C-alpha positions as CSV (number, residue, x, y, z in Angstrom):
1,M,12.8,-30.8,42.6
2,A,11.6,-27.5,43.6
3,L,14.8,-25.8,41.8
4,K,14.0,-27.6,38.6
5,S,10.5,-26.4,38.6
6,F,11.8,-22.8,39.1
7,R,14.0,-23.1,36.2
8,V,11.3,-24.4,34.1
9,G,8.9,-21.4,35.1
10,T,11.4,-19.0,34.6
11,L,12.0,-20.2,31.1
12,V,8.4,-20.0,30.2
13,L,8.3,-16.9,31.8
14,C,11.0,-15.5,29.5
15,A,9.6,-16.8,26.6
16,L,6.3,-15.1,27.3
17,L,7.9,-11.8,27.7
18,L,9.8,-12.2,24.5
19,A,6.5,-12.9,22.8
20,V,4.8,-9.7,24.4
21,T,7.9,-7.9,23.2
22,A,7.6,-8.9,19.9
23,S,4.1,-8.5,19.6
24,A,4.4,-4.8,21.0
25,K,6.8,-4.3,18.2
26,E,4.4,-5.3,15.6
27,K,1.8,-3.0,16.8
28,V,0.4,-0.5,14.3
29,A,1.2,3.3,15.4
30,K,-1.2,6.2,14.9
31,L,0.9,9.3,13.8
32,T,0.0,12.6,12.6
33,F,1.9,15.3,10.9
34,Q,1.3,18.9,9.6
35,F,0.3,19.4,6.0
36,A,-1.1,22.6,4.3
37,G,-2.0,23.9,7.7
38,N,-4.0,20.8,8.9
39,T,-3.0,17.9,11.0
40,R,-3.1,14.8,9.3
41,T,-3.2,11.1,10.3
42,Y,-1.8,7.9,9.0
43,Y,-1.1,4.5,10.6
44,S,2.2,2.7,10.4
45,L,4.2,-0.2,11.3
46,I,7.9,0.0,11.2
47,P,9.3,-3.7,11.6
48,D,13.0,-4.3,13.1
49,G,15.6,-3.9,10.6
50,E,18.8,-2.1,9.8
51,G,19.1,-0.3,6.7
52,P,16.5,1.4,4.3
53,L,13.3,-0.7,4.2
54,P,10.6,-0.7,1.2
55,V,7.6,1.3,2.0
56,V,3.9,0.2,0.9
57,V,1.5,3.0,0.8
58,L,-2.3,2.0,1.6
59,L,-5.2,3.5,0.4
60,H,-8.4,2.7,2.2
61,G,-12.1,2.3,0.7
62,S,-15.0,4.8,1.2
63,G,-16.2,5.1,4.7
64,R,-12.9,3.5,6.0
65,D,-9.7,4.7,7.5
66,G,-6.3,3.9,7.4
67,L,-6.3,1.6,10.6
68,V,-8.2,-1.0,9.0
69,M,-5.7,-1.2,6.1
70,A,-2.8,-1.2,8.5
71,D,-4.4,-4.1,10.5
72,C,-4.8,-6.2,7.4
73,W,-0.9,-5.7,6.2
74,K,0.9,-5.5,9.5
75,D,1.5,-9.1,10.0
76,L,3.0,-9.6,6.3
77,A,4.8,-6.4,7.0
78,A,6.3,-7.6,10.0
79,K,7.5,-10.9,8.4
80,E,8.8,-9.6,5.2
81,H,10.5,-6.4,6.7
82,F,8.8,-3.3,5.1
83,I,7.3,-0.3,6.4
84,I,3.4,0.4,6.0
85,A,2.0,3.8,5.8
86,A,-1.7,3.8,5.8
87,P,-3.2,7.7,5.7
88,D,-6.6,8.8,6.2
89,A,-8.3,10.4,3.3
90,W,-9.4,14.1,4.1
91,N,-12.8,12.9,3.7
92,S,-13.6,9.4,4.6
93,A,-16.0,9.1,1.9
94,G,-13.5,9.1,-0.8
95,W,-9.9,10.2,-1.9
96,D,-9.6,13.7,-3.6
97,T,-6.5,15.1,-5.6
98,G,-7.1,18.4,-3.5
99,P,-6.7,17.9,0.1
100,D,-5.1,14.3,-0.8
101,S,-2.5,15.7,-3.2
102,V,0.6,14.2,-4.7
103,D,2.4,16.5,-2.1
104,F,0.5,15.0,0.7
105,F,1.4,11.6,0.1
106,H,5.2,12.8,-0.4
107,A,5.1,14.8,2.9
108,M,3.9,11.6,4.8
109,I,6.5,9.5,3.3
110,E,9.3,12.3,4.8
111,D,7.5,11.9,8.0
112,V,8.2,8.0,7.7
113,A,11.6,8.7,6.7
114,A,12.5,10.8,9.5
115,K,11.7,7.6,11.8
116,H,13.5,4.9,9.8
117,A,15.7,5.1,6.7
118,I,13.6,4.1,3.6
119,D,14.4,2.5,0.4
120,R,13.3,5.4,-2.3
121,S,13.5,3.1,-5.1
122,R,10.9,0.9,-3.3
123,I,8.1,2.9,-2.6
124,Y,4.8,1.0,-3.5
125,L,1.0,1.8,-3.8
126,F,-1.8,-0.4,-2.6
127,G,-5.6,0.2,-2.4
128,H,-9.0,-1.1,-2.1
129,S,-12.0,0.1,-3.8
130,A,-12.2,3.8,-3.7
131,G,-8.3,3.6,-2.5
132,A,-7.8,1.3,-5.6
133,A,-9.3,3.8,-8.2
134,F,-6.9,6.6,-6.3
135,S,-4.0,4.3,-6.4
136,L,-4.5,4.0,-10.3
137,V,-4.8,7.7,-10.6
138,L,-1.5,8.3,-8.7
139,S,0.2,5.8,-10.8
140,L,-0.6,8.1,-13.8
141,I,-0.1,11.7,-12.0
142,D,2.9,10.6,-9.9
143,S,4.6,8.0,-11.8
144,E,8.1,8.9,-11.3
145,Y,7.8,8.4,-7.5
146,Y,6.2,5.1,-6.9
147,A,7.8,1.8,-8.2
148,A,4.7,0.0,-8.8
149,A,1.2,-0.1,-7.7
150,A,-1.2,-3.2,-7.0
151,V,-5.0,-2.8,-6.1
152,H,-8.0,-4.7,-5.4
153,A,-11.2,-3.9,-6.8
154,G,-10.5,-0.6,-8.9
155,A,-10.8,1.0,-12.2
156,L,-10.5,4.3,-13.8
157,R,-13.6,6.0,-15.2
158,T,-13.5,7.2,-18.8
159,D,-13.2,10.7,-18.0
160,Q,-10.0,10.1,-16.1
161,Y,-8.4,8.5,-19.4
162,N,-6.9,11.8,-20.1
163,L,-4.7,11.3,-17.0
164,F,-2.5,9.2,-19.2
165,D,-1.1,12.5,-20.8
166,Y,0.7,13.1,-17.3
167,A,2.0,9.8,-17.0
168,A,6.0,10.4,-17.4
169,R,6.9,6.8,-16.8
170,K,4.9,3.7,-17.6
171,M,4.3,2.2,-13.9
172,P,3.8,-1.4,-13.6
173,V,0.4,-2.1,-12.3
174,A,-1.6,-4.9,-11.0
175,I,-5.2,-5.3,-10.3
176,W,-7.2,-8.2,-8.4
177,V,-11.0,-8.0,-8.7
178,G,-13.7,-10.7,-8.1
179,D,-16.0,-12.0,-11.1
180,R,-18.8,-10.9,-8.9
181,D,-18.0,-7.7,-7.8
182,P,-20.8,-5.1,-8.0
183,N,-18.9,-2.1,-7.6
184,F,-16.3,-2.9,-10.2
185,P,-17.8,-5.1,-12.8
186,L,-15.4,-6.9,-15.3
187,D,-16.3,-4.7,-18.2
188,L,-15.0,-1.7,-16.5
189,V,-12.0,-3.2,-15.2
190,N,-11.4,-4.7,-18.6
191,A,-11.7,-1.3,-20.3
192,T,-9.3,0.0,-17.7
193,K,-6.8,-2.7,-18.7
194,K,-7.3,-2.0,-22.4
195,E,-6.8,1.9,-21.8
196,F,-3.4,1.1,-19.9
197,E,-2.1,-1.2,-22.9
198,K,-3.2,1.2,-25.3
199,H,-0.8,3.7,-23.9
200,G,1.7,1.0,-23.7
201,N,1.4,0.5,-19.8
202,A,1.7,-3.2,-18.8
203,L,-1.1,-4.3,-16.5
204,Q,-1.6,-7.7,-14.9
205,L,-5.2,-8.4,-14.4
206,S,-6.1,-11.3,-12.1
207,I,-9.9,-12.5,-11.8
208,I,-11.0,-14.1,-8.6
209,P,-13.7,-16.6,-9.2
210,Q,-16.8,-16.5,-7.0
211,H,-15.5,-13.4,-5.2
212,D,-17.5,-10.0,-4.6
213,H,-16.4,-6.7,-3.3
214,N,-15.3,-8.2,0.2
215,Y,-11.7,-7.5,0.3
216,Y,-11.4,-8.2,4.1
217,A,-12.6,-11.8,3.7
218,I,-9.6,-12.4,1.4
219,S,-7.0,-9.6,2.3
220,D,-4.4,-12.4,3.6
221,S,-4.3,-13.8,0.0
222,V,-4.8,-10.6,-1.9
223,N,-1.8,-9.1,0.0
224,R,0.6,-11.9,-0.3
225,K,0.0,-11.9,-3.9
226,A,0.1,-8.2,-4.0
227,W,3.6,-8.1,-2.2
228,D,4.8,-10.8,-4.5
229,F,4.1,-8.5,-7.4
230,L,5.6,-5.5,-5.9
231,K,8.7,-6.3,-4.0
232,A,10.7,-7.3,-7.1
233,L,10.2,-3.9,-8.8
234,H,12.3,-1.1,-8.4
235,L,12.1,2.6,-9.4
236,T,15.0,3.0,-11.8
237,P,16.4,6.6,-11.9
238,P,16.0,8.4,-15.5
239,V,18.9,8.4,-17.5
240,P,20.7,11.9,-17.8
241,V,20.1,13.6,-21.0
242,D,23.8,13.6,-21.7
243,E,24.0,10.0,-21.4
244,Q,21.0,9.2,-23.9
């Protein structure tokens, strides 16, 4: 009887150890890299998996940091086997194309790639609030780098409409927004959708009934829908001029 109890106890202990090990592997890591003479921070989870993995770049809202976004996405990333990289903005109050330039994001991705092979045809953007608005900006000024963008509660300002002139590619974009969002009212979001469509860009808009600006209350649902939108999209290499 004692031997049988020992065996059962050993099995339980092994199961607990495996659970702890799995949990440790899914822990978000705080990482730093050098860019433009400064130390920059991002938060990442790289799940187990051989071969190149997709990457979702997560942009936080005003007053937040990358860790908040990474924590919202880590379980889905571990389950679906994609990498998340959530940088801190230079100024937590908002994103700025000066210190948070296109090259800054590229440098972060290269730091990720040094740790695990990535699928460069499947680098995606996701942002909330200020991060959502900046993701839309990046979808225009760096359209040949990311495969697609999905955002919660974001829109372009009218003075940013000229950025369509810089879009070398019509990137697929999706927006989720609450019908009670005080920061991004539907008139502003619908105007953004019309501007994308005016320039021949497809934009998928999903209006969430009875929802305000609180992404964190429904992040599991939004993230799953965003990933379902993103994961099927690939960045297609441009056709060489001599083949056109």
